[in-house]
N, C-alpha and C positions, 0 to 999 in steps of 0.2 A: 722400653717396657716399664712396668710399674711394680713396686714391691719386690725388687730384686733382693737376692741374698748372695752371700759370698761362699756358700757351702759350709758354713759353720753351724753352731748349735741351733740357732733359730731357723736358718735356711733349710736344714735337713731334718731337724728333729722337733721343732715347735710349731705352734699354730701360725698360720699365715694370714696377712691382710693385704688386699690389693691397694696399696697406698703409694702414690707417686713420691719417690725419694727426692729430697732437696728441691721440691717443686718451686718454691719462691726464689731460691738461689739460682736455679736454672733459668727462670724467666728474667731475672735481673741481669744475668750474664748474656743471655741470648738476645734480649731486647726486641721481642716480636711486636711490642706496642708501637714501634715505628712503622709497621706495615712492611709488605714486601713478600718475597718468595722464600719459603723455608722448607727444610727437609728434616724429618724425624726418621732416623735410620733404624730405630728399634721400637716399633709401635706398641707391642705388648697389649695391655688392656686399654691403651689410649689415654692415659692420664696426662702426659705431657701434651699430646696432640689436642685434647679438649681445651687445655689451658691456653695453648698458643692460639687456637682459633678464637677464643674468647677475648684475647688481649687487644685485638684491633679488627674492625669490620672489614678491612681490606687485605688482611693476611691471607695468603694462599699457601697451602701446606701439602707436600707430598710425603707420605709415610710408607715405610717399608717394614716388612717382617717376613722371615723365612718360614714361620709356623702357620700352616693353613688354618688352624683353629683361631689364631689371632686375627687373621684376615676375615674369617666368617664372623667373629665376634665384633669386629669394628664396623660392620655395614650400617648399623643404626646411626653411628656418628657420621659416616659418609652421607647418609640420607639427610641428616639434620644440618649439614654444613652449607647447604645452598650452593653446592658446586665448588666450594673452596678447598675441599679435601679430596685427594685421590690416594687410594690405598692399594699398594702393590705387593704381591708375594715375591720377595726377593731378599737375598742376603745383603746386609748393609755393606759388606765388602765389595759388592757389585753395584754400588750406588751410581758410579759413573756411567755404566752401561744403562742403568735404569733412567738416569737423567737424559741420556742421549735418545733413548727410545721414546721418552715422553716429551722431547724437545723443550726441556726446562730452560729458563733463562739463568744467567749467573745468580747464584743464591745469596740471600742476605743472612742466612744462618743455617747451621747444621747442628743437630743435637744427637748424641749417642749415649744410651744408657746400657752399659755392657753387662752381660751375664745372663743367668737364668731367671725367669720371672716366677713370682709366687703362684701364678696360674699353673705353670708347668710343674712346679713342685707339688702342688695339691692334687694333681691327677696321677693316681697310682699307676695307671696303664702307661704313662710316659716313662716311668722308671728312673726319674731323676732323684727321688728321695727314698731313704730307707725308713722314713716315718711310716710308710705304707709298704706292704709286700706287693710287688708287681713285677712285670717282666723287666729284665735288665736291658733297657733300651737307651734312653738319654739323648735320642736324636731330636733336635729342635725342628728339623724338617722331617719329611716323611720318606726320605730315601737315604741310601748310603749305609756304611757299616754302623752297627749298633755297639753299645758297650759290651754286650754278650759276645759279639764277634771278636772284639779285642781280647777280652778276658779268656776266651776259650781258644783263640787262634794265635796270639802273639807269643814269641819266645819269652822265656823267663827274663833274659837280659833286657829285652825291649820293654816288657812290662815294668821292670824295675826303673828304667829310665823315665818312662811316662809318669809313674807314680812319684818319683823323686823330683823331677824337674817341673812338672805341672801341678803337683800336689804339695811339694815341699815337705814330703813325708820322710823323716829320717830313717824309718824302718822299711823303706821301700823294697830293699832286696829281700828281707824276710817275708814281706807281704807277697811279693811276686813268687817266691819259693813255695809259699803255702797255697797260692792259687794254682800253680802248676801241679802240685801234689794232689790237690783236691779234684781237679778236673780229670785226672787219670781215672778216678773212680766214677765220676759222673759229671756232665757239663754243669757249669754254674750259670743258671738261667734267670734267677730272681734277685731282686734287691736285698731281700732278707737273707738269702743264702750268702751273698757276698759280704754283707755287713757283719753277719755273725762270724764268718771266717776271719775277717780282718780284726774283729774284736778279740779273737783268740791270740792274735799275734802282737797287736799294738796295745800297750798298757793304757788303761783309761785314767784320765785325770779327773778327779771328783769335781773340780771346778771348771773343767774345759769341755770342749765339744765331744761328740761321740768319736770313738777311735777310728771309725771308717770315714769320717768327714773328708780328710785330705785325699784319700784314695778315690772317693766318689767325685771330688772336684777335678782330680787329674783325668779321670776317664771321660768326664763330661767335656773338658777342654779339648781333649784329643779327638773325641768323636765328632765334635762340631767345629774343629779348627778355629776355636774362638780367638786365639791370639793372632793367628794369620788374618782372620777377618778384620780384626781391629787395625792391624798395620795397613791393610789394603784400604780400609775406610779413611784412615787419616790422610794417606796420600791422595785419595780421590777427592776428599773434601778440600784439600789445598788447591786442586785444579778447578773445582766447581764453584768455590766462593768468589763473590765479587769483592773488589777492594772495599774495606769497611765491614765486610761480613764477619760473623762470629762463628767460631767452632767451639762447642761446649761438650765436654765428655765427662760422664759420671762412671767411675770404676768402683769395683767392690773387693778387689784383692791386690796384693802387691805386684803380681806379675803384670796385670793390666796397667796399673798406675805407673809402673816403671817404663813401660812402652810409651805412654802418653807424655810423661815427664821428659823422656829423652827426645821424643819427636819435637815437642815445643821448644826445648832448649836448643836443639840444632837449627830449627827453623827461625829462631830469634837471634842466630849468630853466636850462640854459645855451644859448648860441647866440642868434642874432638880433641884428642890428646889429653894431657894432664900437666900439672905444674912441673913434673920431672921431665916429661917428654912432650912439650907442646907441639901441636900439629903445625906443619909448615905449609899445608895446603891453603890456597886462597879462600877467603871466607866469602860465600855467596851473599847477595843482598838478602836481608831478612824478609821472609814471606809472612811472618806473623809478629805481632807485638802482644805482650802479655796483658790479659784482663785480670787474671788472678796470679799474683806473685807466688803465693803458697796455696796448697790445696784447700778448698772449702769443705768443711765437714758439717755434720748435722748438729743443730742446737740441742740443748737438753730437753726442750719441749718436744721436739720431733722424736728424740730418742725414747722419751716416755711413751709417746703415741705409737711409735713404730720401731721396735728394737732392731729390725733388720737394717736400719739406716746407720748403725754404729760404725760399719766399715766403709761407708760410702765416701768417696773423695771426688770433688768436682774441680776440673781444670778447664780454663777457657782462654782463648786468644782471638785477636782481631786480624783479619787478613790485610796485608799491605798491597800495594800495587806492583810489587816485584814479581817477575815471572816465577811460576812454580818450579821447584827444583827437581832434579832427578830423584828417583826413589832411593832411600838411604839404606845401604846395606847393614850399617851398624844397628839401626832400629829394627830392620827386618830380622836380624839374627836373634833378637830378644824373643821372638815368637817361635823360633825353631827348636826342635828337640835335638840336643847334641848327639853326635854319633855314638853308637852303642859302646865304643871303646873308651868313652869319657869316664870320668870319676863317678862312682855311684855310692849310694848309701849302704849301710850294713844290711 
């Protein structure tokens, strides 16, 4: 996707521009200029896809997006690609099934740009942003539970867990309590109603994001299973990439980045145990080698042109010829909501 935000002030409260984040850095890490078969798991407005296609006349690209509006909006690029781009409505966590259905060869690169797109934020009817008053929806696809379903149907305890763990909101319990009290009077059905409710509970920081930012982020992640999608996509990419292929992931908040960092560490033979209790399990052959030792962030020039890039982090690695490993429970657990009996915020 392009012009992603992380759910903070610009993402939910300021003007949006459809600008591909870290575009030059993505292309440098992905190396599509060598040609080959690539997959863009998060097509969005097609910013990365267009640049990948332009990089080499023999590049072939498969792009996925779960949002039907993104698929419709990308048809012009498909038509202009001369048959080099196929655009498929699918979740990026299901890329392995999509690759099987399309009989794709081993891939030379996979790129993932995680989160909500500025297109979605700018459409009031999608309910992602409290900058506009719209239905409390937040679904990236056109099916499944909406944010309104969660807000009006989940228990106070579960809402507190969602808001605390996925939104990192310290006042999660107070927000959940206020939601449950309000919905007894009338269902909470609009973005404005929820944002105003949260603002009465969470103290505003004059220099920070809107008080409802973290709650909206948490609900969006829960509605779309964003962290689970990311974990499934990382494991799928490991199986789909050819030796020498590149996996490039751009994240926009700490929960996503933690999953990618941990996945790459373990697939490079690091991680597992600690210096006080080292793991005694045999270390599997590394399936990736690092392209980026540390996360790549936006330059000052990009930040001036696109403030939403300020929280973006890029991590990349190259596939080795070692067999893909079994799915990692420790990485998967980072995407899961702890049981309701776990520790919660005030």
